[in-house]
C-alpha positions as CSV (number, residue, x, y, z in Angstrom):
1,M,-50.9,-131.4,245.7
2,G,-51.7,-127.7,245.2
3,I,-48.1,-126.6,244.6
4,I,-47.5,-129.3,242.1
5,K,-50.5,-128.3,240.1
6,D,-49.4,-124.6,240.2
7,I,-46.0,-125.5,239.0
8,Y,-47.5,-127.7,236.3
9,D,-49.8,-124.9,235.2
10,A,-47.0,-122.3,235.1
11,T,-44.8,-124.6,233.1
12,K,-47.7,-125.3,230.7
13,N,-48.3,-121.6,230.2
14,I,-44.6,-120.9,229.5
15,A,-44.5,-123.7,227.0
16,Q,-47.6,-122.4,225.2
17,N,-46.1,-118.9,225.2
18,Q,-42.9,-120.2,223.6
19,I,-44.9,-122.0,221.0
20,A,-46.8,-118.8,220.2
21,I,-43.6,-116.8,220.0
22,S,-42.1,-119.4,217.7
23,N,-45.2,-119.3,215.5
24,I,-45.1,-115.5,215.2
25,R,-41.4,-115.5,214.4
26,N,-41.9,-118.2,211.8
27,E,-44.8,-116.5,210.1
28,L,-42.9,-113.2,209.9
29,R,-39.8,-115.0,208.6
30,D,-41.9,-116.8,205.9
31,E,-43.5,-113.6,204.8
32,I,-40.2,-111.8,204.6
33,K,-38.6,-114.6,202.6
34,L,-41.6,-114.6,200.2
35,N,-41.2,-110.9,199.7
36,L,-37.5,-111.2,199.1
37,Q,-38.3,-113.8,196.3
38,F,-40.5,-111.1,194.7
39,L,-37.8,-108.5,195.0
40,K,-35.0,-110.8,193.7
41,S,-35.1,-109.3,190.2
42,I,-34.6,-105.7,191.6
43,D,-30.9,-104.8,191.5
44,V,-29.0,-101.6,191.3
45,G,-27.8,-101.9,187.7
46,K,-30.8,-103.6,186.2
47,G,-33.4,-101.7,184.4
48,L,-37.0,-103.0,184.7
49,P,-40.1,-101.6,183.0
50,S,-42.5,-99.7,185.1
51,E,-45.2,-102.4,184.6
52,R,-42.9,-105.0,186.1
53,L,-42.1,-102.8,189.1
54,K,-45.8,-102.3,189.6
55,K,-46.5,-106.1,189.4
56,I,-43.7,-106.7,192.0
57,T,-45.2,-104.1,194.3
58,D,-48.6,-105.6,194.0
59,N,-47.2,-109.0,194.9
60,L,-45.6,-107.8,198.1
61,Q,-47.3,-109.3,201.2
62,I,-47.6,-107.4,204.5
63,S,-50.6,-109.1,206.2
64,E,-48.4,-111.0,208.8
65,M,-46.4,-107.9,209.4
66,I,-49.5,-105.8,210.1
67,D,-50.8,-108.5,212.4
68,F,-47.5,-108.4,214.3
69,L,-47.5,-104.6,214.6
70,V,-51.1,-104.3,215.8
71,C,-51.1,-107.2,218.2
72,P,-51.1,-105.9,221.8
73,F,-48.1,-107.8,223.1
74,P,-44.6,-106.5,223.8
75,K,-42.7,-106.9,220.5
76,S,-39.4,-107.4,222.3
77,I,-40.4,-111.0,223.2
78,I,-40.1,-111.8,219.5
79,S,-36.6,-110.2,219.1
80,T,-34.6,-108.2,221.5
81,R,-31.9,-107.4,219.0
82,R,-31.2,-104.0,217.6
83,V,-29.6,-103.2,214.3
84,S,-25.9,-102.9,214.7
85,Q,-23.0,-102.7,212.3
86,S,-22.4,-106.4,212.5
87,I,-26.1,-107.1,211.5
88,L,-25.8,-104.6,208.6
89,G,-22.7,-106.3,207.3
90,N,-22.5,-105.3,203.7
91,I,-26.0,-103.9,203.5
92,K,-25.8,-100.1,203.1
93,A,-28.5,-98.9,205.5
94,K,-26.8,-97.0,208.3
95,Y,-30.0,-95.1,208.9
96,L,-31.4,-98.2,210.5
97,L,-28.7,-98.4,213.2
98,G,-30.1,-98.7,216.7
99,Q,-33.6,-99.7,215.5
100,N,-35.4,-102.8,216.6
101,L,-37.5,-105.3,214.7
102,E,-40.8,-103.4,215.4
103,E,-39.4,-100.1,214.0
104,T,-37.9,-101.8,211.0
105,C,-41.2,-103.5,210.2
106,R,-43.1,-100.2,210.6
107,R,-40.9,-98.4,208.2
108,T,-41.1,-101.3,205.7
109,R,-44.9,-101.6,206.0
110,H,-45.2,-97.8,205.5
111,M,-43.1,-97.8,202.3
112,I,-45.0,-100.8,200.8
113,K,-48.4,-99.4,201.6
114,Y,-47.4,-96.1,200.0
115,L,-46.2,-97.8,196.9
116,K,-49.3,-100.0,196.6
117,L,-51.7,-97.1,197.1
118,D,-50.0,-94.6,194.8
119,F,-47.4,-96.2,192.7
120,D,-47.5,-93.6,190.0
121,A,-46.8,-90.8,192.4
122,A,-43.5,-92.4,193.6
123,K,-40.6,-90.4,192.1
124,D,-38.4,-93.5,191.8
125,P,-40.2,-96.8,192.6
126,K,-37.2,-98.9,191.9
127,S,-35.2,-97.0,194.5
128,T,-38.0,-97.5,197.0
129,L,-38.2,-101.2,196.2
130,L,-34.4,-101.4,196.8
131,Y,-34.8,-99.8,200.2
132,I,-37.6,-102.3,201.0
133,K,-35.4,-105.2,199.9
134,K,-32.7,-103.9,202.3
135,Y,-35.2,-103.5,205.2
136,F,-36.4,-107.1,204.6
137,R,-32.9,-108.5,204.7
138,I,-32.2,-106.7,207.9
139,A,-35.5,-107.7,209.5
140,L,-34.7,-111.3,208.6
141,K,-31.4,-111.0,210.4
142,L,-33.2,-109.6,213.5
143,L,-35.4,-112.6,213.6
């Protein structure tokens, strides 16, 4: 009876880990999709007033991303993929080639925190928001 219990416990732990991994992936995906909704009005040709750009920046959410980055588990269990040319597709972000989900999230979080803390010091906040939008689209593909 001991071996059956051990097998049952191991199977139960694996199932719980899969549920946790799925929950983390889903929360990240939801946060990224929400942020992409905020960034929808940011396009290369459109001009937006500075007040609107500031409001969009203030609306960006990074709490789940921060939780993901500071949690002490191997990030590769969430996504083992790396940014490749096929993932980039038509997104112009060759500087992300070879990066994984963790590195992409770190860069994105850094840019958002900087904009939120010192929006007025940013030389071109619209350009930074366009980069953030690209990073989110790539992170979504990595998930």
